[in-house]
C-alpha positions, 0 to 999 in steps of 0.5 A, a space after each residue: 474404459 476406451 483409449 485412443 492410441 493415435 501413434 499405434 502400430 498398424 494392423 496387418 492389413 493396413 499396409 502401413 507402419 503407424 496407423 493408430 487404433 482404439 484400445 478397451 481397458 477392463 479396469 477390474 482385470 490386471 492384464 494390459 488393454 486390448 485392441 479393437 480391431 476394425 479398419 483392417 484393410 487398405 486400397 494403396 491406389 486410393 487411400 493412405 492410412 499411414 499416420 492417420 492418427 486413428 484415435 485422436 478422437 474418442 467419444 461414447 454415448 454411454 453404457 448401451 450406445 455407440 462409439 465414435 473414434 476418428 483419424 483426422 489424417 486419413 488421406 484419399 489419393 488419386 492417380 497414384 505413382 503417376 505425375 498426376 498423383 494428388 492426395 487429400 486429407 479428408 479425414 474419416 470416423 468409424 462409428 461402433 456399436 455398444 459391443 465395439 463392432 460394426 452391427 448396422 448399416 450406421 456403423 462402420 467407416 463411411 463417416 467421411 463428409 469430405 469425400 467426393 466433394 470439391 478438392 483443394 484447400 479452398 474447399 474440402 481438400 484439407 478437411 481433416 475431418 475428426 479432429 473433433 466429434 461428439 454425440 449429442 446428450 439426447 442419443 439423436 445426433 452425432 456432430 463432426 468437426 472439420 477445421 480444414 475446410 474452406 481455407 481453414 475457416 472450418 466446417 461442422 457436419 451434424 447428423 442422426 445416428 439412427 435410421 429410424 430418427 425422423 430427422 435425417 437431415 445433414 446440417 452443416 455450417 454456411 460455406 463462406 459465399 452464403 453467409 449474409 452480412 446479418 449473420 456473425 461468423 468467423 473468417 478464414 483460418 480459424 479452425 472452427 470445429 476443432 473442439 465440440 460439445 452441446 446441450 440444451 439450456 445453453 440459449 433455449 431450455 428446448 432447443 439444442 445449442 451446439 458449441 464449437 471452438 475456432 482457436 485461431 479466429 481473429 488471431 487469438 481465438 473464439 467460440 461459436 454458439 450455433 443452432 439448427 435451422 430446418 429449412 435451409 439445413 444449416 447450422 447458423 451462429 447465435 452468439 461468438 465469444 472472442 478470445 482476449 489474448 493474442 495467439 491464446 488459442 481460445 477455444 482449443 477445448 470447450 465444456 458444457 456444464 451447469 456449474 451452479 445448477 440452476 438449469 442453464 448450462 455454463 460454458 468453460 473454454 480452454 486458452 492454453 497458450 494465453 500469457 501475461 508478460 507481467 505475471 507468471 501466467 501460461 494458460 487460461 481457463 474462462 468460465 462463462 456463467 449462463 444468464 438465462 440464455 442472455 450472453 451479451 453482457 456475461 463477463 467471464 471468470 478467468 482461472 490462470 495457469 502457471 507459466 508455460 503449463 498449457 493450462 486449458 489444453 483439456 477442459 472436461 465436465 467430470 460430473 459431481 465427484 462429491 456428490 454435493 449437487 453441483 457438477 465439477 470440472 477438470 482442467 489439463 496442464 501438461 506442461 506443469 512439471 510432468 503435468 497436473 490435472 486441477 479439479 475445480 468445484 461447482 457451487 451455488 454461486 458457480 465456480 470455486 476459483 480455487 482448485 479443491 485438488 491437484 492431481 500430479 502425473 508420474 509420466 511426461 504431459 500427463 493432462 493432455 487428455 481427460 475423460 470423466 462423468 462415468 462411474 467405473 467402479 460403481 460406487 456412485 461417484 463418477 471417475 476420472 481418466 487422465 492421459 498423457 503422451 505415452 502408453 499409459 492412462 491413470 484412472 483416479 477413482 472418486 472416494 465417497 464423501 461423508 458428512 460427519 455431524 459433531 455436537 458437544 456438550 458441557 455439564 455445568 454449562 458455567 463455572 462459578 468459582 465460589 462452588 468447589 467440590 472434591 472432584 480431584 481438580 486443583 481448583 475444586 472445579 470439574 467439567 463433564 465434556 461430551 461429544 457425539 458423531 454421526 455420519 451421512 453420505 450420498 447415495 442414502 444406501 451407502 452404509 459402510 462401518 467407519 472407523 474414526 478417532 474423535 478428539 477433545 481439545 481446550 484452549 487451542 488457540 490460547 497455547 498456540 500463542 504461547 500462553 499457558 492452558 486454564 484446564 486439563 483433561 483428567 488423567 491427560 497430564 498438563 495438555 488438555 487434549 483427549 483422543 478416543 477411537 470410535 466406530 460408526 456402523 451405519 448412516 445416522 447412528 450416533 456414538 459419543 465419547 466423555 471425559 472429565 475437565 479440570 480447572 487449574 487453581 489461581 487463574 488470572 483470565 477469569 473473563 474470557 470463556 474456555 473454548 472446547 472443540 470436538 474433532 474427528 478423522 477417519 482412521 484407515 483399517 490395516 487391510 481393505 477388502 475388494 469390491 467388484 475385484 477393485 480394492 476399496 476406496 475409503 471414504 473422505 470427509 467433506 472439505 466444505 463442512 466444518 472441520 470442529 464442533 465448538 463450545 465456550 464456557 463461561 465464568 460467573 463474573 463479578 461486577 457484571 450485573 444481575 445478568 451475569 454479563 459485563 457491558 462496559 462503556 470505555 470511552 477515550 479522549 486525547 490531547 496532543 502536547 509538547 514537552 518542555 525539555 526533559 522535564 515532565 511539563 506538558 502543554 497542549 498544542 495549539 488548534 488550527 482549523 480544528 486539528 492540532 498543530 505541531 510547530 517542530 523547532 528543536 524539541 525532541 519529544 511530544 506527548 499524547 494525553 489520553 483519558 479513559 473513563 468507564 462510566 454509564 453512558 446514561 445516569 438515568 439508567 446505570 444498569 444498561 452499561 459501565 460494568 467492569 471492563 475486564 482485561 482492559 487495555 489501550 493499544 496505540 500504533 504509531 507512524 513510522 515518524 514517531 517512536 514511543 519513548 515512555 509513559 507517565 500516569 497523570 492521575 487515576 481513580 479509584 486506584 492506579 494500575 496502568 502499565 505500558 509496554 512497547 514492541 521492539 521497534 517502538 511502533 506500538 504500545 500496549 497499556 494495560 488499564 486494569 483487570 478489571 477496569 471497574 465501574 466509574 473508573 478513570 485514568 489520565 496519562 501520557 505517551 511520551 513519543 520521540 520526534 527524531 524521525 519527523 523530517 520535512 516530508 512529514 505533513 501529519 502524525 496519525 496515531 491509531 488508538 484502539 481500546 480492547 476489553 473482553 467485556 461486552 462493548 460493540 462501539 470499541 472502534 479504533 480512533 485516529 489521533 491526527 495532528 498537522 506537522 508545521 516545520 518551522 526553521 529557526 533561520 535568522 539573517 542579519 546585515 551590516 555595512 562596512 562602513 555605514 557612512 561613506 561619502 561622495 565628491 570629485 568629478 563626474 566619470 563616464 562608465 566608458 572611461 572606468 577600468 578598475 573598481 577604484 574609479 567608481 566610488 567609495 567602497 562599501 562591504 555588505 556582510 549578511 550573517 545567517 544563523 540556523 538554530 534549529 534542525 539541519 537543512 540536509 533534507 530540505 530542498 533549498 534555502 536561498 538568501 534573497 538580497 534586493 540590490 539597489 542597482 540603479 535609481 529610477 532614471 537608470 543611472 547606477 547607484 550601487 555597483 556589485 563587484 564581488 560576492 564571498 562566502 564563509 561556512 558554505 560550499 561554493 556560492 553561485 548567486 543569480 543572476 550571475 551577469 549582475 556581479 561586476 556588470 562591466 568587468 572591472 579590474 578588482 582592487 585588493 586594497 580595501 582602504 577607503 579613498 578620498 580623492 577629493 582635493 581642496 583646490 576645488 572650493 568655490 570661493 563664492 560659496 558661503 557656509 550657513 549653520 541655519 540653512 534647512 538640511 536636506 536629505 532623501 531615503 533611497 528605497 527599492 519600493 519608492 525611487 530605486 530599481 533594485 535586483 533580486 540577487 539569489 544565493 543559494 545556501 547549500 552546506 548550511 550548518 549552524 552559521 554562515 556569512 555572505 560578503 558583497 563587495 560594492 562601489 558607491 557610484 560616485 558620478 550619480 550622486 554628483 549629478 543627481 544629489 549633490 545639493 542634499 545634505 545626506 542620503 540614506 540607502 536601504 537594503 533588504 534581505 531575506 531567506 526563502 525556502 523552496 521545498 516540496 512539502 507545504 508544511 515548512 514555515 520560515 518566520 522573520 527571516 529578513 533584515 534591512 541595512 542602512 548606509 548613509 551617504 554624505 557629500 564632501 566639503 568641496 561638494 557642499 552648498 554655502 550661503 551667508 546668515 541673514 541680518 535679521 537672524 543675527 539681531 534676533 540672537 543678540 537681543 535674545 542673548 542680552 534678554 537671557 543675560 538679564 533674567 540670569 543677573 536678576 535671578 543671582 541678585 534675588 539670591 543674595 549673590 551680589 551681597 558683600 560679606 564682613 570678615 567677622 562673619 566669615 573668620 572664626 573667633 578665638 580668645 587667649 590668655 596668658 601663662 606666666 613663664 615659670 608656669 609653662 610646661 617643662 618636659 625632661 627639664 628642658 625648655 621647649 622653644 620650638 613651638 609651633 605657632 598658632 595659625 591665628 596669632 600673627 606675632 608672638 612676644 614673650 613679655 606680652 601681656 594679655 588681658 
């Protein structure tokens, strides 16, 4: 392993303190790395190697090839120790042979292309050759980057590494003055040549394309694809990738790698200083997937690092570390904690955006540099070396990846509950479970003996959910799990394990199969043998392969037809209902435009009527479906505005087995329909739902209904029961005028002469009562009482003058427009007694009153003959009831001038409530009223006239005629016939009683007998015959 150490101490003859150097590390030895001695001289009169950073770049052609290392801060000096002394940071590189020595003429430190050229930073004076250097993969060329050339625009040099190569040109990118407008290129201060890579299959399958980063181009960075031009010996740009983030250092490092193995090389670009203020992103890597050499419309895949991590400061093609056939990449993030390296695998679809492994450092700035794509321990898997800003390098040896094939068989493959045996199981039913394992790996000659632990496990997910298992392994207690240690001696050699599985007694779930899984883990040995003086690296299971093998053991089912497969046909219908009070009486909601409409007044509950059936879909083919639906249930999920309250079962056939249970907050109800819900069964029930959370902002109700069964049925898609919510406000308004009859009279008084409200006219107080019988209006936008106030008649004269507005049961009311209230600023009167200031002295003696004159009247209405003003009074703080009182005056002068000839007038005033809210589902029906006030002229203003003579004559004649008719009728009834006395007085007969025969009582004669009314005279001696 070759490691550059740019801050290493100087060699004895370098005449400097720190120069940097190159080290060789034998990973099989336990000692420290060995410094490679070269560049051990210095001429202080022409050069300086102090802080030249030798080893800032190290590249190798591989085993048997050459090595290049550079010192980009190497200085050339002139006129040392004089006033004209000058220093130029040219930089230079050393090429060493495979034995790490200078062997031929191409080796040595003469690789300094800027030396001897025009000085100054405008030309080559700050060249800094060697910031990046690389060999082409075909062993022909070496490329150097000099990012300080031409005002730090940057320059690339390309030449052959062998005298025997026919192409001995030195290619370089064009200087700024030679760039025509037809060629795209980067500008000054771009740092072109800061990073380098190359390969065939980037733009052309046959031609090499050179990839160079320019991390300061356009203030964000760029990467340029270049090709050789044999005629001009120039490297010409073919395509430029531009960075997307300001100062992101896009192009700080680049890597060429065929991630999807399609024969075209993809490009990976690091942007370590990319940031995203909205997210915690610090550094990014862009992966451009090659579209057969076309790059114009390629959109990169961006991999993000954590905040301030410098993710992407190093990106490297590390080869196929898991031997899956697709190369992989590594990305360094030296400021993520102590530093991390992220491993990303390639695949047939390109890059896997989730890192398969994260390597963590133990020294600061781990991941600052990365090397890979070389098998250091010779186990056929490439290894990775990670450098940090310290005196150590960490090597990660790749573990061989093996694929273990797992198979599992169960005998018998179906469970028949009717066939029981004496196998020792509580239920009398046993299953023989057998699982076999074998492994494969790359390369084919890799055949170590691997110890594994096989595991058989039944109903793992069922037990995770808290349910008891229906089976157990023999001699393993209640836990259905069995493990056994096995040894796989070589590739494709099968090893098996077997155990008996017992079925528990009295199981309820007889439809869902019993899942059994087989899994395997590699067991670490107690001691490891050494290979090539290195500890043996244990293989690892392929993470892309399934970890388990799975098999389901089914029950032989009843009610499922001859094929033993239950094909149910569950169907669902629903209807929204309202619930009448607390009684279980439900009525369907009305349908508007095909959607049920819930008019929400004061009801607390609604209900959803659900009918579930399980019948054949085609009566002509009843065996197709309609089999028993095992573990049939309905899951109802409610919105936040509804809460489950209860369920009511209406009817069921052939038996009632419904049961509904809700979760803790009532947002979901699970209704067990039956186990099984048999063929031709049906059930109808109600889900009672509370509407207490339904607000004015609830436009509709969506209830998700989902039928489930363990039987086979593919059409069980969720159904959304929808209903529109209409909030009906139970607001009403009524009005009354006090008094309802008023008078006008007196004299006309001008508007300017009025000082107090008493001078205007009669007092009228309108009282409007608002009653709310429904939901409170606290969540409502605004409820407003609108009063159509009859302010003036059509010619602009005053009609009613509004003095004051008061309220009861509301917050302070401010009606608009405010200027219409006491428009003339008249003094208010605190005496509410109605005054009539009309004197009898004003009676016109010439006028005569007539009862039979035609009575004239008129109705004053806003929509016809009155100009009205809309008075808007917000009803803030309205609870259940409130009142608004409008104190007003009848404008006496207008009635004297305009309506004195009328017998009376009616003034109509309308008031209604409206609601202003963001919700469109609020309805306010019949929230209006009309108030009538009758206005009479006083006697002094009334019009009088004499009665015409013909009316008097007709009246006399009519009276005589009626009298004659009455007399005739009475005469016919015998009213005028005189009656006799005998006909009207009753007749009586008397007899004489002798004196001695008269009644003696207590020997006394009763003298004071009462006289009878029909005898006028009583004599003792009078005789009657």
